[in-house]
C-alpha positions in Angstrom: 195.7 34.1 -45.3 193.4 36.9 -44.9 195.3 39.1 -47.4 195.8 36.5 -50.0 191.7 36.0 -49.7 191.1 40.0 -50.2 193.6 40.2 -53.1 191.7 37.4 -54.8 188.5 38.6 -54.0 189.5 42.1 -55.4 191.3 40.5 -58.5 188.0 38.7 -59.1 185.8 42.0 -59.1 188.6 43.9 -61.5 188.4 40.8 -63.5 184.9 41.0 -63.8 185.0 44.7 -64.6 187.2 44.3 -67.3 185.6 41.3 -69.0 182.3 43.2 -69.2 183.8 46.4 -70.5 185.5 44.4 -73.3 185.4 42.0 -76.0 188.0 39.8 -73.9 187.6 36.0 -73.5 188.3 34.5 -70.3 191.8 32.7 -71.4 192.4 36.2 -73.2 192.3 37.8 -70.2 194.1 35.2 -67.9 196.9 35.6 -70.4 196.8 39.2 -70.2 196.9 39.0 -66.4 199.6 36.5 -66.5 202.0 38.9 -68.9 201.2 41.5 -66.3 202.3 39.9 -63.3 205.9 39.3 -65.0 206.0 42.8 -66.0 205.2 43.8 -62.4 207.9 41.4 -61.0 210.6 43.1 -63.6 209.7 46.4 -62.5 207.8 47.1 -65.7 204.4 49.1 -66.0 201.7 46.9 -66.7 199.7 46.3 -70.2 196.8 48.0 -70.4 193.4 46.9 -72.5 192.9 49.0 -75.7 189.7 47.7 -77.8 190.6 48.9 -81.1 194.0 46.9 -80.8 192.0 43.8 -79.5 189.6 44.2 -82.6 192.7 44.4 -85.0 194.8 41.4 -83.4 191.6 39.1 -83.1 190.6 40.1 -86.9 194.5 39.3 -87.6 194.1 35.8 -85.9 190.8 34.8 -87.3 192.7 35.7 -90.6 195.5 33.5 -90.0 193.0 30.6 -88.9 190.9 31.0 -92.1 194.0 31.0 -94.6 196.1 28.1 -92.2 198.9 31.0 -92.8 201.3 32.6 -90.1 203.0 35.8 -90.2 202.4 39.7 -89.7 201.2 40.3 -93.4 198.2 39.8 -94.9 197.1 39.2 -98.8 194.2 41.1 -100.3 192.7 38.0 -101.9 192.6 36.1 -98.9 189.5 35.3 -96.8 189.1 37.6 -93.7 191.6 40.3 -94.9 191.6 43.3 -92.5 194.9 45.3 -93.6 198.1 44.6 -94.8 200.2 45.0 -91.9 199.9 45.5 -88.3 199.6 49.4 -88.5 197.1 49.2 -91.2 195.1 46.9 -89.5 195.1 49.0 -86.0 194.1 52.3 -88.0 191.4 50.2 -89.7 190.0 49.0 -86.1 189.9 52.8 -85.0 193.1 52.8 -83.2 194.6 56.5 -83.4 
C-alpha cells in the first residue's frame, strides 16, 4: 500500500506542476492522463503537452460551441473563426 500512496503523491505533484505551467483545466488534464494510462498499457509513448496545439484545439472547441456546428473545418464569416482547417489553426496558434 505504501507504493501506491507514494505514486499517488508523486502523481499529484506532477499534476500540480503541469497544471501550473499550462492552460489546462482539471478535467482536460484528467482526460489527458487517462489517455496516457491506456497508451502505457498498450506499450505506446505518452502524449506530451503542447501549449500551441492546446490553444488551437481550445479555440476550435469555442468556435464549435458559439456556432452550434461540428466538424474539422471552420467558415471565415462565423463567430470565433481561428483558421480554415486544423493545420492552419495550429500555425495561427504558434505551432511550428
